[in-house]
N, C-alpha and C positions, 0 to 999 in steps of 0.2 A: 502493501500500499501507499504509495506516495505522499510528499508531509504538504504542508501547504507553508507558505513563506512565513505565516503567524506559528505555527506550528515550530517551524525551525528556530524561531526568534525566543520561543519562550524555552526550547529545549536548551541556548546557550547559557540566555539568561539564569535558568535552571541548576547548569553545570559549575555556573561561576559563583553564584550563590554558595552551591557544594563546597568546591573548593574552598572558599573562605570560611565557610563553618569550621572545616578542619584544619584548616591554617590556624583559625585564632583557639581550636581545642588542644593544637600542638603548643602553641605559647605558656599552656600551665604548666609547661614541665619544664621548663627554663626559669632560671635564680632571679629573681626581683629585677636585678641591676639587665639581664638581658631582656626579660619582657618589656622592662619600661624601653630599652631602645628599639628595639625592633618594632610595638606598638607604636611608637611616635614615629618610625619610617613609615609604616604602612598608610595612618594617617596623612602621609605629606601626596599631596594632589596627585605628585610626578610617578608615585608608585601602584593608588588604589585600582586602576584600570589593570596592570597586567601584571603586579606583585615584584619581588625583588626579584631582579636577574642579574645575574653575571655570565658572562663568557670568559673569554681569556683576560679580558681586563675588565677590573671591576670599574662601573658607571656613575658610582657614587658620587666622584670627583667631578662630576660634568655639570656646569655650571648650567642657569634659568638660560642665558645667554647662548651659550654655546649648541643647546638644541633645538633652539630654535630656526627654523627654514625658510630661506629667499623664496628656494624654489624647487622643484622635481619634476623631472623629467626624464622618460623613457629616450635610450638611444638603441641604435642596431635591431632596429625589430622586433625590444624589448627584451635584447639579451643582456642591457646592463641598465641600472637605476642613476642617473646622477642628481646627489643634494648637492644645492649653496646654500652654505649655513649664512645667518645673521651678521656672523663674523670676520665673512671674506673667506671661511674652507669652501674649499670645495671637493668630496667624494664621490666616487664612483662603485658600484657596486653589483657583481655579478646574479644574474637572477636565480642562479640553481645558488649560490651562496647566501641570498636570500630566503629560498625555499626552504634550505636547515637552516634556517635561524628564527623562521616562524615563530611567533609566541601564542597562535589562537591554542582554544583550549582544546581544540584536535590534535597539535603538534607537540605544547607545552604543557605537562606536569607541573602545576604553582606551589604544591604544598612541598614537593622536594625537590624543585627547582632542577629539573632533569629533562631532558628531553623525550618524547614519544611518540617520532616518526620512524612509520614503517618505512624503511630506505626500498626495496623491494617494490615499492607502491608508486614509487616516484617516476613519472616520466622526466628521464632527463635530455631529452629535448623541448621542456618547458620550458615557457618564456612569458614574461609580465603583460599583462594587456591593459590592467589599470595600476595607477597608485595615488595616493592622495593624504595629506596630511587631518588627523580629525579633527575635531572643531575645539576639543581643547587643547590642540598644539603636542599633545604629549606623545601620541604613535602615527605610525605609519598604519597605513589600510591597505593592503596589495590585493589584487587578482592573477591566478596566475591562467595559461591557456588552456593547460589539461586538467580537464575536469570543474574546472570553471573555480579551483583553491581559493576560498576569502583567506586572505589571513594578515594578522596585525606584527606588528614589531614597534616596540616605543625607541624614541628617539634619543634618548641616554646612551642605551644599549647600542644603537648604532652608531651614536659618536664615536663612543669609548671605543670601540672595535673597528674603526676603519683599516684599512689595510693598505691604504697607498705608498707609495714610497719613503714619503716624511713621516706617516703617523708609523711605521715598521721603523725606522730609523730611530724615533724617539722610544717606542717601547724595547729595543734593544739597549738604547744608552741608559735608560731608567734602571733595567736588572745586570746592567753590566758591573761588576762584582769591586770592591778598592782595594788599593794597598795603604799597608801603613807605612810612612815616610819614614827615610831613614833618619836612625834615633828614637823614633817614638818607640815607647813601652808598651808592650801587650796592653790592650785595655782592660781597666780592673773596676768589680762591681760589688757592693758589699752583701754578704748574705743577709743583714737587715733589711738591706733593698729590696734583693728579688723577693725574700720572705713576704715582705708588709704589702704588694698591691700586683695587681695586673701591669702597670705602668711599671713598675721596679721589672717582674719578668720581659716586656716589652724591650726595656732597654739590657740586660741583659742578651737576651736573644739577637737584636738588633746589632749587637758588637758583633757577636758570632756570626750573624747574615754578611753585616759588612764585609768584615774580616779576615773572617776565617777562626778568631779565637778570641776568647774572653774568659778572666781568672777569677772568680770566686773569693775574696778574703771571709775569714771569721765562717766558716762552716762548720758544724757540727762536728767531733769525730770519733762520735758512736761507730761501732760496724754497720756496716748495711745502709748510714745516714744519708749516702748519696742518693738514695733511691727518693728520698723526703724533697729533694730540690729538684732532681733528674726528671720526676715523673710530672712536678708541674708542666711539663712540655707533654709528655705522652707515655703510656707504659716503656718501662726498659725493654729493650728487643734483646730477645734471649738469643744468645749463642750458644755455639760448643764447646763455651769456657761459662757457660750457665747466663744467669739475668744478669749476678754482681762475680767480678773476678777479682783474685787478690794477685796483685802484682809485689812479691815477697820470696826471698832468695830459698827455697827449697833444697830437698837431700837427691829426689830425682826428679828434674823439672819436665813436664809436659808441654813447656815452652821455652825458650832462652831467655824471655821477659824473666821468667825467674830465676835466673843466674846473676851474677852482679859485672858480665861483661858488658861492654859499650854492645849498646843497640846505634844502628845505623837509622838514617832516617827513613820514615818511610810511610806508608798508609797499610792498616790494618784488612784483614779480610778479601783480600783482593780476588782470592781463590773460589767467590762468592760471587754469584750473580746480584742477591742483594745483599751487597755488603754495608755494614752498618753508616750511618750517614753523621751522625754526630755522633765522639766519644770524648767520656769522663773521665779524669784520673781527681782521684782525691785523697788528700795526705792526711794518714792518719798518724802516722809514726816518722818524724825523723829524726833520729837522735844527732846531737853535735858531735859524736865519736867517729861518725862514719862519715868515711871521707868520700870524695866524689859523687856520683849518682843524681846530677843536675840535669833538669828537662831542657831537650832543646826540639826547637820546632823550626821551619820554614817554608813557606808559601811558595807551593808549588804552580800555581796560577802565576804570581811574579815570575817566576826562572822562566815559566814555558814563556812565555810574554817576551822577556827579555831574550830567551833563546832565538825564537824568532828572528830577532831583528837581528842577532848578532849573526846565526848559522840558519839562512833559509832554506836552503837544501837540506843539511842534517837534520831539519825540524818537519818537512815534508816528509821524511822516511820514517818519521817516529809516526807519524800519522797514517801510515800506510801499513808499513809490517805490521802484525800481530805478533803477539809476546804471549805466553802461559803461564798459569799462576796455580802454585798447586801446593795443598797442604794433605799430606798421606802419612798419614801414623795409625796404625793396628796395634802396636803395643802399648796401648791405653785404659784407660777403663771406659771411655765412649768411644771404637775407634772411629777412625775419621777417615774417610777417601773423597777430596772435592776437587776439580780440577776446570781452571773456565780462561779461556784465550780471548783478548781485549788489545786496543790499541795502546802505548804510551799515552796519546793523547789524538783527541776526539773533538770534531769540529762540527759545525750547522751549517746549514746552505749558506751563509754572508759570511763565514770563516773565523766565527767566533770560537773560542774552547769553551768548550760544554762536558766535558770529563777531560781526568790525567791519571795515570795510574802509574802509582810507581812502588817496590817493594824488593830491592835485592834478597834478600833471605829466602823469598817462597816464591820467585821466579825461574821458572824449570826451564827444560832444555827446551832449545829452541826448534820450530817444527815450520820450515818453510823451505823453498828452493834456495840452494846453497848460493845462486849468485846475488840473495839479499843481504850475505851474512856481512861481507864487509863492510857496506855501505853501514850497514845497519849498526855494528858495534862502533863504529867509528862515529856516530852520532850519538850513541850509547854511551860510551866515554868522555865526550865533552858534553853532554849532557847532565852526567853524573859530575861532574867538574864546575858547573857553573851551580848545581844545588850548595857546593862546598863553599863556595864563594858568596853568596849571594848575600845580597844587602838585606834581604828581608831576615836574614838567621838571628835567630833568638837564642839566651841560653838564661836559664835561671833556677835557684835552687830553691822548691818546694817548702813550704813550713805546715806544719799540722794544721788544718784549719783549713787550707788554700784549697780548690776544686777547678783545676781547668777543665774546659769545656772547649773543645775545636773539631770545624769540620773536616771528618776523615776522607772528604772526597775531592781535599784542597790542600790542605793541610799534611806536612809531613814534621813526624814527631819521633823521636828519639833520646836518647840518654848517655850520659857519660860513663862509665865505669866508675864501682864504686867498692868501697871494702868495708865490710862491716868488722865490728869487735865482739868482744866477751857480753859487753854489755848495751851494744849501740845495735841500731836495727832500722830499716827501711822498711817500710810498708804503705803501700798505697791500695786503693781498690777502685774498679774501674767498672764501668758500664754505657751501653749505647744505647740510641735512638736513632729510630726509622728518619732519614731526608725526608722522606716525606710529610712526615706527623710531624717533624722538626720546622717544616718551610710553611705547614698551613697552619699551626698555632701561630705564627710567628704572622701570616699576614692577615688570620683573623684578628688579633691584637692591632695592627697596623689599622684594622678598620673598623676595631671597636674602643679603643684609647687613643691608637696611639693617631699620626698624621695621614695617614689613607694612603701612603704611598709603598709603591709595589716591593714584595720580597728581592732583593739580591739573586740571580744565578746562584746554584748551589753545587752543581759539575754532577750533576745527575745525569746527563744527558740531553737536558729540555735546556731549551735556548730563556724557558718563562716557569 
């Protein structure tokens, strides 16, 4: 039985009301602070019709003037839509890009903020037939040729997610990580400030996001108290060494870190596809009688960028030739056999570094054609030398109550050799957090208690 236009309109209105009721019910599960923040935003006229919708870029920073349209018209027989904004910016959108971004109730599930488009049902030859700005000036109404689909997209989302060259260049610049300048100390924050509020947590995580590292001073020194701090971000990521591991000298160590020898600068767990993103080392005990044992750090992103400028050909070799990292240890309580292949340096489509990998102790035998070996080892040794002479090198002796957090996908860490005495001991505890959980927590805090800026690249292979 066919439906009349009035029946269809009533159906759409009923669906929107239902989604609104579901959305309001979900608010009841939030904290009072989150409830107030989100309900206030929902009452904003800019969000009443379309809900809170983020795509690649948050749209909350789009001003009222930036989302005002001067004109909108179709080009190339409906293959493209051109919008001229009131502030003079011109944007061009592909018809299929718009179809996949449709926010109508049929294509977008408001309460979950997820698409519900069935890709197989879309005609990939569809073009736009109509485009018009809504009466309230907050959204764009669209009609496509195939099936006469009527859709809508809020203008704030369209403006925030422009993909013209200037917009993309700005987005890449906003997510590019920062360097510590020569002589700058490792960023610090007190345990009291981190423990006091979300703003303190945001400041802490912003340091790690921007520079890859931050030291908390004055943390409790009880065993496993590291979790009280780290789980302000997310649950600790369990590894083959447990949720918390002890860095202390052992009689029969299962890892070279549990010996007093010097540890070269490295990243952990590169033999895993899901290598932990954030690493934390908490100093519980470090007696004055212990000689050595300083912690060392290098920003490998800084090294890689310097290497690219100084040795461009060798840089290309490290982006091309794959290496193997492995951890094979059957003679232990929980036997392990992990092997993973990756390149030392990976880049995105515009030549930016998005992933770096370095761990001499777990790098396995090469499995590449012999003609690649000479060029690879030449580049490898030059890169290693630049690591050890990098201006980003930092060395410090941790004190009880120090809790160092760093991005394991960016920062190398190591240790000088040390010597314990009969009455002196060095004892650290460590744990990890998923890089995705960290970035999510940082971006949420930026949007709720911070300045709303985008989180910096975390070197997990993604540009954003």
